All heavy atoms as an XYZ file, in Angstrom:
834
protein
N      -9.742     33.667      8.103
C     -10.441     33.031      7.022
C      -9.968     31.587      6.850
O     -10.783     30.699      6.616
C     -10.219     33.813      5.740
C     -11.021     33.269      4.607
S     -11.005     34.426      3.265
C     -10.909     33.311      1.919
N      -8.664     31.361      6.947
C      -8.126     30.012      6.824
C      -8.646     29.145      7.968
O      -8.963     27.966      7.771
C      -6.580     30.053      6.816
C      -6.065     30.843      5.628
C      -6.001     28.656      6.819
C      -6.367     30.227      4.287
N      -8.718     29.703      9.149
C      -9.213     28.968     10.308
C     -10.655     28.509     10.069
O     -11.014     27.372     10.361
C      -9.138     29.853     11.552
C      -9.635     29.169     12.800
C      -9.507     30.064     13.974
N      -8.084     30.279     14.232
C      -7.608     31.219     15.026
N      -8.417     32.026     15.647
N      -6.318     31.350     15.204
N     -11.470     29.371      9.519
C     -12.854     29.013      9.217
C     -12.948     27.930      8.158
O     -13.795     27.038      8.236
N     -12.074     27.982      7.166
C     -12.069     26.967      6.121
C     -11.733     25.595      6.699
O     -12.393     24.598      6.387
C     -11.070     27.345      5.019
C     -10.884     26.264      3.993
C     -11.880     26.003      3.067
C      -9.729     25.492      3.971
C     -11.719     24.999      2.123
C      -9.565     24.493      3.041
C     -10.565     24.248      2.107
N     -10.700     25.521      7.542
C     -10.321     24.240      8.114
C     -11.366     23.736      9.110
O     -11.560     22.521      9.234
C      -8.939     24.317      8.767
C      -7.830     24.249      7.758
C      -6.991     25.327      7.563
C      -7.625     23.114      7.010
C      -5.969     25.270      6.638
C      -6.617     23.044      6.077
C      -5.782     24.126      5.884
N     -12.038     24.629      9.793
C     -13.138     24.197     10.670
C     -14.287     23.637      9.843
O     -14.918     22.653     10.227
C     -13.617     25.356     11.537
C     -12.679     25.651     12.685
C     -13.207     26.720     13.618
N     -14.530     26.474     14.136
C     -14.801     25.726     15.213
N     -13.820     25.163     15.858
N     -16.039     25.571     15.628
N     -14.562     24.237      8.685
C     -15.591     23.709      7.790
C     -15.210     22.327      7.270
O     -16.042     21.418      7.239
C     -15.828     24.668      6.612
C     -16.807     24.182      5.553
C     -18.211     24.081      6.146
C     -16.783     25.095      4.351
N     -13.955     22.155      6.874
C     -13.483     20.839      6.425
C     -13.615     19.820      7.561
O     -14.059     18.688      7.345
C     -12.032     20.921      5.907
C     -11.454     19.535      5.671
C     -11.966     21.752      4.637
N     -13.258     20.223      8.771
C     -13.397     19.331      9.922
C     -14.847     18.953     10.170
O     -15.155     17.795     10.464
N     -15.749     19.907     10.035
C     -17.167     19.631     10.222
C     -17.689     18.686      9.150
O     -18.467     17.770      9.429
C     -17.967     20.939     10.212
C     -19.462     20.813     10.484
C     -19.697     20.296     11.898
C     -20.131     22.144     10.274
N     -17.248     18.871      7.905
C     -17.674     17.978      6.830
C     -17.130     16.565      7.032
O     -17.824     15.577      6.777
C     -17.228     18.534      5.479
C     -17.932     19.813      5.027
C     -17.328     20.331      3.730
C     -19.422     19.576      4.866
N     -15.885     16.449      7.499
C     -15.334     15.125      7.789
C     -16.079     14.463      8.939
O     -16.337     13.252      8.911
C     -13.845     15.229      8.108
C     -12.926     15.519      6.932
C     -11.504     15.741      7.417
C     -12.987     14.410      5.915
N     -16.417     15.232      9.944
C     -17.189     14.693     11.071
C     -18.567     14.228     10.605
O     -19.044     13.162     11.024
C     -17.309     15.753     12.157
C     -17.793     15.303     13.522
C     -16.846     14.272     14.098
C     -17.879     16.495     14.452
N     -19.199     14.985      9.731
C     -20.502     14.580      9.185
C     -20.357     13.316      8.334
O     -21.200     12.412      8.400
C     -21.098     15.711      8.354
N     -19.276     13.227      7.548
C     -19.029     12.021      6.769
C     -18.799     10.811      7.658
O     -19.268      9.717      7.354
N     -18.084     11.006      8.753
C     -17.891      9.923      9.708
C     -19.201      9.450     10.300
O     -19.417      8.246     10.472
N     -20.091     10.387     10.603
C     -21.402     10.017     11.141
C     -22.220      9.253     10.100
O     -22.908      8.275     10.430
C     -22.157     11.263     11.606
C     -23.499     10.957     12.191
C     -23.599     10.358     13.435
C     -24.657     11.252     11.494
C     -24.843     10.059     13.985
C     -25.900     10.966     12.026
C     -25.998     10.355     13.275
N     -22.139      9.672      8.849
C     -22.863      8.970      7.784
C     -22.357      7.537      7.654
O     -23.149      6.593      7.519
C     -22.733      9.742      6.457
C     -23.552     11.029      6.525
C     -23.166      8.891      5.263
C     -23.316     11.984      5.387
N     -21.046      7.338      7.706
C     -20.500      5.980      7.630
C     -20.849      5.165      8.868
O     -21.026      3.946      8.774
C     -18.988      6.007      7.412
C     -18.618      6.054      5.962
C     -18.253      7.241      5.374
C     -18.657      4.910      5.192
C     -17.915      7.286      4.033
C     -18.323      4.940      3.850
C     -17.958      6.134      3.260
N     -20.955      5.805     10.018
C     -21.368      5.087     11.221
C     -22.792      4.554     11.064
O     -23.079      3.392     11.389
C     -21.268      6.002     12.445
C     -21.670      5.400     13.784
C     -20.699      4.291     14.170
C     -21.704      6.471     14.849
N     -23.684      5.381     10.548
C     -25.069      4.958     10.320
C     -25.119      3.869      9.240
O     -25.839      2.874      9.375
C     -25.952      6.162      9.940
C     -27.330      5.729      9.480
C     -26.041      7.132     11.104
N     -24.343      4.029      8.183
C     -24.300      3.052      7.099
C     -23.810      1.690      7.603
O     -24.422      0.651      7.318
C     -23.397      3.573      5.978
C     -23.154      2.605      4.854
C     -24.162      2.287      3.955
C     -21.906      2.017      4.686
C     -23.940      1.403      2.912
C     -21.670      1.134      3.656
C     -22.688      0.833      2.771
O     -22.459     -0.047      1.744
N     -22.707      1.691      8.358
C     -22.198      0.440      8.905
C     -23.162     -0.171      9.913
O     -23.321     -1.388      9.975
C     -20.831      0.657      9.566
C     -19.726      0.888      8.549
O     -19.937      0.590      7.358
O     -18.641      1.354      8.954
N     -23.835      0.661     10.694
C     -24.817      0.165     11.648
C     -25.998     -0.487     10.951
O     -26.466     -1.548     11.366
N     -26.474      0.123      9.889
C     -27.601     -0.443      9.145
C     -27.206     -1.763      8.481
O     -27.979     -2.726      8.481
C     -28.092      0.553      8.101
N     -25.997     -1.819      7.920
C     -25.528     -3.081      7.320
C     -25.365     -4.153      8.374
O     -25.667     -5.320      8.132
C     -24.186     -2.873      6.616
C     -24.312     -2.353      5.242
C     -23.026     -2.318      4.476
N     -21.871     -2.887      5.144
C     -20.670     -2.928      4.625
N     -20.459     -2.443      3.427
N     -19.662     -3.451      5.289
N     -24.868     -3.773      9.544
C     -24.679     -4.754     10.615
C     -26.016     -5.305     11.102
O     -26.139     -6.501     11.375
C     -23.924     -4.127     11.785
O     -22.624     -3.759     11.390
N     -27.002     -4.448     11.221
C     -28.321     -4.898     11.654
C     -28.950     -5.799     10.592
O     -29.540     -6.836     10.904
C     -29.228     -3.704     11.983
C     -28.714     -3.008     13.249
C     -30.679     -4.139     12.145
C     -29.402     -1.704     13.554
N     -28.810     -5.438      9.330
C     -29.401     -6.229      8.254
C     -28.744     -7.607      8.135
O     -29.428     -8.602      7.890
C     -29.301     -5.486      6.936
N     -27.430     -7.674      8.302
C     -26.709     -8.948      8.165
C     -26.631     -9.721      9.468
O     -26.150    -10.856      9.481
C     -25.293     -8.705      7.644
C     -25.278     -8.204      6.220
O     -26.307     -8.336      5.528
O     -24.237     -7.678      5.783
N     -27.026     -9.116     10.566
C     -26.946     -9.703     11.900
C     -25.523    -10.120     12.256
O     -25.294    -11.138     12.913
C     -27.906    -10.881     12.034
C     -29.338    -10.462     11.933
C     -30.291    -11.612     12.095
O     -29.891    -12.771     12.109
N     -31.565    -11.299     12.217
N     -24.560     -9.343     11.803
C     -23.148     -9.506     12.142
C     -22.487     -8.137     12.023
O     -23.026     -7.242     11.375
C     -22.457    -10.528     11.221
O     -21.114    -10.697     11.623
C     -22.487    -10.092      9.780
N     -21.357     -7.968     12.653
C     -20.685     -6.671     12.621
C     -20.022     -6.482     11.255
O     -19.178     -7.271     10.854
C     -19.625     -6.560     13.744
C     -18.888     -5.241     13.645
C     -20.284     -6.706     15.093
N     -20.456     -5.452     10.543
C     -19.903     -5.123      9.224
C     -19.332     -3.719      9.294
O     -20.050     -2.769      9.571
C     -20.986     -5.176      8.159
C     -21.729     -6.478      8.013
C     -20.951     -7.479      7.211
N     -20.498     -6.885      5.976
C     -20.802     -7.332      4.771
N     -21.571     -8.367      4.640
N     -20.311     -6.745      3.702
N     -18.039     -3.569      9.055
C     -17.387     -2.270      9.075
C     -16.741     -2.004      7.719
O     -16.115     -2.887      7.139
C     -16.320     -2.212     10.164
C     -16.808     -2.389     11.602
C     -15.623     -2.457     12.544
C     -17.737     -1.269     11.984
N     -16.877     -0.787      7.233
C     -16.226     -0.378      6.003
C     -14.835      0.134      6.353
O     -14.696      1.134      7.050
C     -17.034      0.735      5.305
O     -18.365      0.283      5.110
C     -16.415      1.095      3.979
N     -13.811     -0.552      5.903
C     -12.436     -0.128      6.154
C     -12.097      1.048      5.240
O     -12.608      1.158      4.117
C     -11.457     -1.271      5.887
C     -11.764     -2.523      6.648
C     -11.222     -2.419      8.036
N     -11.544     -3.634      8.785
C     -11.973     -3.636     10.012
N     -12.141     -2.506     10.644
N     -12.237     -4.753     10.632
N     -11.223      1.923      5.703
C     -10.844      3.103      4.929
C     -10.176      2.697      3.627
O     -10.424      3.290      2.579
C      -9.917      4.010      5.744
C      -9.500      5.311      5.056
C     -10.717      6.178      4.784
C      -8.498      6.051      5.903
N      -9.341      1.668      3.650
C      -8.684      1.208      2.431
C      -9.670      0.701      1.401
O      -9.525      0.958      0.201
N     -10.701     -0.023      1.835
C     -11.730     -0.518      0.922
C     -12.505      0.644      0.302
O     -12.774      0.650     -0.902
C     -12.702     -1.430      1.662
C     -12.095     -2.706      2.179
C     -13.048     -3.455      3.089
O     -14.211     -3.020      3.240
O     -12.622     -4.471      3.657
N     -12.867      1.613      1.133
C     -13.604      2.770      0.641
C     -12.769      3.560     -0.362
O     -13.262      3.981     -1.408
C     -14.042      3.666      1.798
C     -14.669      4.950      1.367
C     -15.882      4.957      0.715
C     -14.038      6.158      1.610
C     -16.464      6.145      0.304
C     -14.604      7.348      1.205
C     -15.824      7.342      0.553
N     -11.493      3.741     -0.058
C     -10.605      4.483     -0.950
C     -10.452      3.744     -2.275
O     -10.431      4.355     -3.341
C      -9.250      4.692     -0.281
C      -8.390      5.740     -0.905
C      -8.628      6.445     -2.042
C      -7.140      6.203     -0.421
N      -7.609      7.321     -2.297
C      -6.686      7.179     -1.307
C      -6.372      5.872      0.671
C      -5.475      7.828     -1.136
C      -5.165      6.530      0.849
C      -4.723      7.503     -0.037
N     -10.361      2.413     -2.245
C     -10.292      1.640     -3.486
C     -11.572      1.781     -4.297
O     -11.526      1.817     -5.529
C     -10.040      0.158     -3.195
C      -8.584     -0.141     -2.971
O      -7.715      0.563     -3.477
N      -8.319     -1.170     -2.211
N     -12.705      1.822     -3.626
C     -13.969      1.980     -4.342
C     -14.065      3.344     -5.011
O     -14.624      3.467     -6.105
C     -15.157      1.799     -3.396
C     -15.289      0.368     -2.909
O     -14.678     -0.526     -3.535
O     -15.998      0.147     -1.907
N     -13.532      4.369     -4.377
C     -13.617      5.722     -4.933
C     -12.615      5.906     -6.062
O     -12.950      6.302     -7.168
C     -13.410      6.787     -3.821
C     -13.304      8.173     -4.425
C     -14.535      6.722     -2.832
N     -11.319      5.622     -5.785
C     -10.276      5.814     -6.801
C      -9.059      4.981     -6.421
O      -8.250      5.405     -5.589
C      -9.913      7.292     -6.905
C      -9.000      7.575     -8.075
O      -8.539      6.676     -8.755
N      -8.745      8.843     -8.323
N      -8.911      3.833     -7.048
C      -7.832      2.928     -6.703
C      -6.472      3.472     -7.145
O      -5.470      3.263     -6.487
C      -8.063      1.565     -7.343
C      -7.103      0.501     -6.875
C      -7.498     -0.865     -7.391
O      -8.407     -0.986     -8.204
N      -6.819     -1.870     -6.930
N      -6.423      4.188     -8.251
C      -5.161      4.720     -8.750
C      -4.517      5.713     -7.798
O      -3.294      5.746     -7.658
N      -5.330      6.528     -7.141
C      -4.765      7.522     -6.233
C      -4.174      6.859     -4.990
O      -3.161      7.311     -4.463
C      -5.820      8.548     -5.823
O      -6.819      7.945     -5.027
N      -4.785      5.759     -4.531
C      -4.224      5.058     -3.379
C      -2.862      4.464     -3.722
O      -1.929      4.529     -2.926
C      -5.165      3.958     -2.896
C      -4.669      3.275     -1.640
C      -5.611      2.201     -1.151
O      -6.610      1.905     -1.784
N      -5.294      1.624     -0.024
N      -2.730      3.912     -4.917
C      -1.442      3.367     -5.332
C      -0.401      4.472     -5.482
O       0.771      4.282     -5.141
C      -1.589      2.589     -6.649
C      -2.420      1.345     -6.529
C      -1.808      0.337     -5.561
O      -0.595      0.216     -5.431
N      -2.665     -0.363     -4.842
N      -0.799      5.641     -5.983
C       0.131      6.761     -6.132
C       0.619      7.245     -4.766
O       1.811      7.529     -4.586
C      -0.534      7.898     -6.894
N      -0.278      7.327     -3.805
C       0.110      7.740     -2.451
C       1.028      6.692     -1.834
O       2.008      7.026     -1.160
C      -1.133      7.991     -1.575
C      -0.763      8.149     -0.118
C      -1.874      9.212     -2.067
N       0.735      5.428     -2.067
C       1.584      4.355     -1.530
C       2.999      4.455     -2.082
O       3.971      4.369     -1.325
C       0.986      3.003     -1.874
C       1.830      1.854     -1.407
C       1.230      0.536     -1.791
N       2.094     -0.527     -1.328
C       1.912     -1.786     -1.607
N       0.887     -2.150     -2.351
N       2.736     -2.700     -1.156
N       3.138      4.659     -3.404
C       4.464      4.781     -4.016
C       5.186      6.012     -3.476
O       6.394      5.963     -3.190
C       4.330      4.833     -5.554
C       5.646      5.230     -6.205
C       3.853      3.492     -6.078
N       4.459      7.116     -3.297
C       5.068      8.344     -2.795
C       5.583      8.148     -1.365
O       6.704      8.540     -1.039
C       4.065      9.492     -2.832
C       4.618     10.822     -2.370
S       3.399     12.140     -2.405
C       2.305     11.630     -1.108
N       4.775      7.528     -0.511
C       5.186      7.330      0.876
C       6.314      6.315      0.977
O       7.256      6.497      1.752
C       3.975      6.919      1.747
C       3.000      8.089      1.858
C       4.427      6.484      3.135
C       1.724      7.755      2.590
N       6.253      5.243      0.187
C       7.330      4.251      0.212
C       8.631      4.828     -0.313
O       9.704      4.399      0.078
C       6.941      3.010     -0.585
C       5.987      2.104      0.142
C       5.636      0.859     -0.650
O       5.850      0.848     -1.879
O       5.139     -0.093     -0.030
N       8.549      5.815     -1.208
C       9.760      6.481     -1.695
C      10.448      7.274     -0.601
O      11.668      7.369     -0.557
N       9.659      7.843      0.299
C      10.215      8.615      1.409
C      10.772      7.670      2.468
O      11.926      7.783      2.872
C       9.153      9.561      2.008
C       9.671     10.239      3.249
C       8.717     10.576      0.977
N       9.931      6.765      2.945
C      10.365      5.784      3.943
C       9.414      4.587      3.919
O       8.226      4.745      4.212
C      10.417      6.410      5.332
O       9.133      6.804      5.716
N       9.928      3.406      3.585
C       9.063      2.223      3.500
C       8.435      1.835      4.835
O       7.317      1.322      4.862
C      10.010      1.119      3.014
C      11.179      1.814      2.440
C      11.267      3.143      3.118
N       9.124      2.078      5.946
C       8.565      1.685      7.250
C       7.345      2.528      7.599
O       6.478      2.079      8.343
C       9.618      1.793      8.346
C      10.129      3.177      8.553
C      11.201      3.754      7.954
C       9.570      4.177      9.406
N      11.338      5.048      8.370
C      10.348      5.333      9.271
C       8.487      4.186     10.271
C      10.075      6.494      9.959
C       8.210      5.359     10.965
C       9.004      6.495     10.801
N       7.261      3.754      7.056
C       6.100      4.597      7.334
C       4.837      3.998      6.716
O       3.786      3.971      7.346
C       6.329      6.012      6.811
C       5.267      7.055      7.132
C       5.163      7.238      8.631
C       5.599      8.360      6.460
N       4.951      3.476      5.500
C       3.789      2.847      4.874
C       3.436      1.541      5.580
O       2.275      1.269      5.839
C       4.037      2.586      3.393
C       2.889      1.868      2.764
C       2.801      0.557      2.469
C       1.621      2.442      2.414
N       1.573      0.259      1.940
C       0.831      1.400      1.894
C       1.091      3.716      2.493
C      -0.460      1.606      1.451
C      -0.196      3.914      2.045
C      -0.965      2.869      1.532
N       4.445      0.725      5.864
C       4.185     -0.580      6.493
C       3.645     -0.433      7.910
O       2.868     -1.271      8.360
C       5.458     -1.432      6.518
C       5.858     -1.862      5.118
O       5.029     -1.989      4.240
N       7.145     -2.065      4.915
N       4.047      0.591      8.614
C       3.575      0.784      9.980
C       2.291      1.587     10.048
O       1.210      1.063     10.305
N       2.405      2.874      9.808
C       1.272      3.781     10.004
C       0.264      3.711      8.861
O      -0.940      3.753      9.095
C       1.784      5.212     10.154
N       0.735      3.605      7.634
C      -0.171      3.621      6.486
C      -1.141      2.458      6.495
O      -2.353      2.632      6.339
N      -0.621      1.263      6.682
C      -1.493      0.086      6.710
C      -2.406      0.099      7.933
O      -3.543     -0.345      7.861
C      -0.658     -1.189      6.686
C      -0.032     -1.450      5.344
C       0.699     -2.764      5.333
C       1.315     -3.027      3.983
N       2.063     -4.290      3.957
N      -1.908      0.612      9.055
C      -2.726      0.690     10.263
C      -3.927      1.605     10.046
O      -5.058      1.262     10.405
C      -1.892      1.180     11.443
C      -2.684      1.350     12.706
C      -3.060      0.249     13.442
C      -3.063      2.613     13.137
C      -3.811      0.392     14.601
C      -3.809      2.772     14.282
C      -4.174      1.656     15.025
N      -3.706      2.762      9.443
C      -4.797      3.715      9.218
C      -5.792      3.163      8.194
O      -7.003      3.292      8.359
C      -4.243      5.085      8.771
C      -5.347      6.005      8.302
C      -3.465      5.732      9.902
N      -5.290      2.519      7.135
C      -6.185      1.992      6.108
C      -7.006      0.803      6.592
O      -8.033      0.480      6.003
C      -5.393      1.609      4.860
C      -4.814      2.775      4.065
C      -4.009      2.260      2.896
C      -5.896      3.717      3.598
N      -6.580      0.132      7.658
C      -7.330     -0.993      8.204
C      -8.387     -0.565      9.217
O      -9.176     -1.398      9.670
C      -6.388     -1.999      8.871
C      -5.608     -2.804      7.848
O      -6.047     -2.877      6.683
O      -4.557     -3.364      8.216
N      -8.440      0.695      9.576
C      -9.416      1.183     10.565
C     -10.756      1.459      9.888
O     -10.823      1.705      8.691
C      -8.893      2.454     11.239
C      -7.595      2.264     11.973
C      -7.641      1.115     12.948
O      -8.564      1.007     13.741
N      -6.651      0.243     12.888
N     -11.841      1.436     10.667
C     -13.151      1.773     10.092
C     -13.174      3.215      9.581
O     -12.570      4.111     10.169
C     -14.117      1.617     11.258
C     -13.414      0.772     12.250
C     -11.950      1.015     12.059
N     -13.861      3.401      8.480
C     -13.909      4.718      7.845
C     -14.517      5.755      8.778
O     -14.032      6.891      8.849
C     -14.723      4.637      6.542
O     -14.147      3.630      5.707
C     -14.714      5.952      5.804
N     -15.565      5.378      9.515
C     -16.219      6.350     10.391
C     -15.280      6.823     11.496
O     -15.327      7.984     11.882
C     -17.509      5.793     10.974
C     -17.369      4.579     11.825
C     -17.467      3.285     11.433
C     -17.085      4.551     13.229
N     -17.268      2.450     12.511
C     -17.033      3.199     13.622
C     -16.879      5.532     14.196
C     -16.780      2.807     14.929
C     -16.636      5.140     15.494
C     -16.585      3.798     15.849
N     -14.412      5.944     11.979
C     -13.494      6.334     13.049
C     -12.423      7.291     12.529
O     -12.107      8.295     13.183
C     -12.853      5.099     13.660
N     -11.862      7.003     11.372
C     -10.797      7.858     10.825
C     -11.347      9.234     10.475
O     -10.754     10.259     10.841
C     -10.152      7.191      9.594
C      -9.139      8.109      8.948
C      -9.496      5.870      9.978
N     -12.482      9.270      9.782
C     -13.069     10.566      9.420
C     -13.469     11.357     10.661
O     -13.269     12.571     10.728
C     -14.273     10.372      8.504
C     -13.998      9.834      7.107
C     -15.299      9.681      6.339
C     -13.041     10.719      6.361
N     -14.035     10.680     11.640
C     -14.447     11.361     12.865
C     -13.279     11.931     13.643
O     -13.319     13.076     14.094
N     -12.211     11.158     13.789
C     -11.042     11.627     14.547
C     -10.373     12.794     13.833
O     -10.030     13.807     14.460
C     -10.063     10.470     14.791
C      -8.723     10.972     15.274
C     -10.646      9.475     15.781
N     -10.193     12.682     12.522
C      -9.565     13.787     11.777
C     -10.440     15.033     11.829
O      -9.939     16.156     11.998
C      -9.266     13.358     10.327
C      -8.798     14.533      9.487
C      -8.228     12.255     10.298
N     -11.757     14.860     11.712
C     -12.668     16.005     11.785
C     -12.624     16.687     13.138
O     -12.584     17.915     13.232
N     -12.636     15.905     14.213
C     -12.572     16.485     15.559
C     -11.249     17.200     15.775
O     -11.211     18.299     16.347
C     -12.807     15.397     16.624
C     -14.267     14.966     16.603
C     -12.418     15.884     18.009
C     -14.571     13.765     17.459
N     -10.142     16.596     15.322
C      -8.834     17.240     15.482
C      -8.778     18.571     14.738
O      -8.256     19.560     15.268
C      -7.722     16.315     15.007
C      -7.385     15.164     15.923
C      -6.335     14.264     15.286
C      -6.911     15.661     17.277
N      -9.294     18.611     13.513
C      -9.294     19.871     12.770
C     -10.135     20.932     13.469
O      -9.753     22.103     13.533
C      -9.806     19.654     11.347
C      -8.824     19.054     10.362
C      -9.516     18.776      9.032
C      -7.635     19.967     10.159
N     -11.280     20.534     13.993
C     -12.132     21.504     14.668
C     -11.513     22.003     15.968
O     -11.682     23.167     16.340
C     -13.505     20.903     14.921
C     -14.282     20.703     13.634
S     -15.923     20.074     13.895
C     -16.689     21.479     14.651
N     -10.773     21.140     16.670
C     -10.123     21.573     17.912
C      -8.899     22.446     17.654
O      -8.680     23.443     18.345
C      -9.730     20.364     18.747
C     -10.865     19.625     19.441
C     -10.333     18.394     20.138
C     -11.572     20.536     20.412
N      -8.099     22.072     16.668
C      -6.875     22.834     16.397
C      -7.196     24.224     15.876
O      -6.532     25.200     16.229
C      -5.979     22.060     15.404
C      -4.846     22.928     14.894
C      -5.430     20.804     16.048
N      -8.222     24.354     15.053
C      -8.540     25.637     14.426
C      -9.738     26.325     15.063
O     -10.404     27.133     14.428
C      -8.783     25.431     12.929
C      -7.540     25.042     12.198
C      -7.328     23.727     11.818
C      -6.572     25.976     11.912
C      -6.191     23.357     11.155
C      -5.417     25.624     11.248
C      -5.220     24.300     10.867
N      -9.996     26.051     16.335
C     -11.102     26.727     17.015
C     -10.740     28.189     17.261
O      -9.559     28.554     17.324
C     -11.448     26.027     18.316
C     -10.385     26.112     19.365
C     -10.811     25.388     20.613
N      -9.683     25.365     21.532
C      -9.360     24.351     22.258
N     -10.052     23.254     22.209
N      -8.316     24.405     23.049
N     -11.748     29.044     17.415
C     -11.462     30.464     17.658
C     -10.757     30.668     18.992
O     -10.956     29.908     19.941
C     -12.844     31.119     17.683
C     -13.792     30.122     17.158
C     -13.164     28.786     17.280
N      -9.940     31.705     19.028
C      -9.245     32.024     20.271
C     -10.233     32.543     21.299
O     -11.220     33.194     20.971
C      -8.166     33.073     20.022
C      -7.047     32.563     19.176
C      -5.990     33.624     18.993
C      -4.875     33.107     18.115
N      -3.858     34.120     17.880
N      -9.935     32.279     22.566
C     -10.793     32.779     23.648
C     -10.618     34.283     23.789
O      -9.520     34.814     23.691
C     -10.405     32.145     24.967
C     -10.857     30.753     25.136
C     -10.466     30.306     26.505
N     -11.231     29.155     26.914
C     -11.095     28.581     28.073
N     -10.213     29.045     28.944
N     -11.807     27.539     28.388
N     -11.706     34.936     24.059
C     -11.627     36.370     24.343
C     -11.281     36.570     25.795
O     -11.746     35.837     26.665
C     -12.964     37.037     24.037
C     -13.267     37.085     22.595
C     -14.505     37.888     22.369
N     -14.665     38.093     20.940
C     -15.332     39.097     20.437
N     -15.904     39.968     21.227
N     -15.432     39.225     19.139
N     -10.478     37.550     26.052
C     -10.128     37.854     27.424
C     -11.252     38.658     28.070
O     -11.826     39.546     27.465
C      -8.835     38.666     27.469
C      -7.588     37.914     27.029
C      -6.394     38.866     27.043
C      -7.321     36.750     27.949
N     -11.547     38.314     29.292
C     -12.579     39.021     30.042
C     -11.877     39.933     31.032
O     -10.987     39.501     31.771
C     -13.503     38.041     30.775
C     -14.221     37.174     29.756
C     -14.510     38.790     31.623
C     -15.041     36.077     30.367
N     -12.256     41.157     31.054
C     -11.644     42.078     32.011
C     -10.406     42.731     31.401
O     -10.406     43.158     30.274
N      -9.347     42.776     32.200
C      -8.131     43.442     31.755
C      -7.321     42.540     30.843
O      -7.262     41.327     31.016
C      -7.276     43.827     32.968
C      -7.950     44.826     33.850
C      -8.540     44.438     35.046
C      -8.021     46.162     33.474
C      -9.158     45.343     35.854
C      -8.652     47.083     34.280
C      -9.221     46.674     35.471
O      -9.835     47.573     36.263
N      -6.644     43.156     29.893
C      -5.766     42.405     28.999
C      -4.455     42.059     29.701
O      -4.058     42.688     30.693
N      -3.821     41.046     29.224
C      -2.524     40.646     29.801
C      -1.427     41.510     29.200
O      -1.303     41.646     28.003
C      -2.240     39.182     29.487
C      -3.242     38.274     30.118
C      -2.900     36.821     29.840
N      -4.065     36.025     30.173
C      -4.425     34.928     29.572
N      -3.691     34.478     28.579
N      -5.488     34.267     29.933
N      -0.605     42.069     30.070
C       0.494     42.923     29.586
C       1.823     42.283     29.844
O       2.076     41.559     30.710
C       0.463     44.295     30.249
C      -0.748     45.080     29.757
O      -1.149     44.881     28.597
O      -1.289     45.875     30.545
């Protein structure tokens, strides 16, 4: 059941990534320049307080983690981050293969 839940979350993240890809593509075509929605910008638009809380929490554990990985992830396009996380969740929690023929002993 947990495996199915995480696969559903992965599928929803993948769908969200596709929606942002179409959104960024439409904006880029309309403006005739490449326009990408960064994950940090999107997170600020949704809830700026939660981003600051996560930043304080991560900096409390290790400041280099926020300065290195945190800023790198927040500077990436939203469609890429959502798509990669969605694909990883779907691959990690995929159903086990059934054995064909004799079982392994």
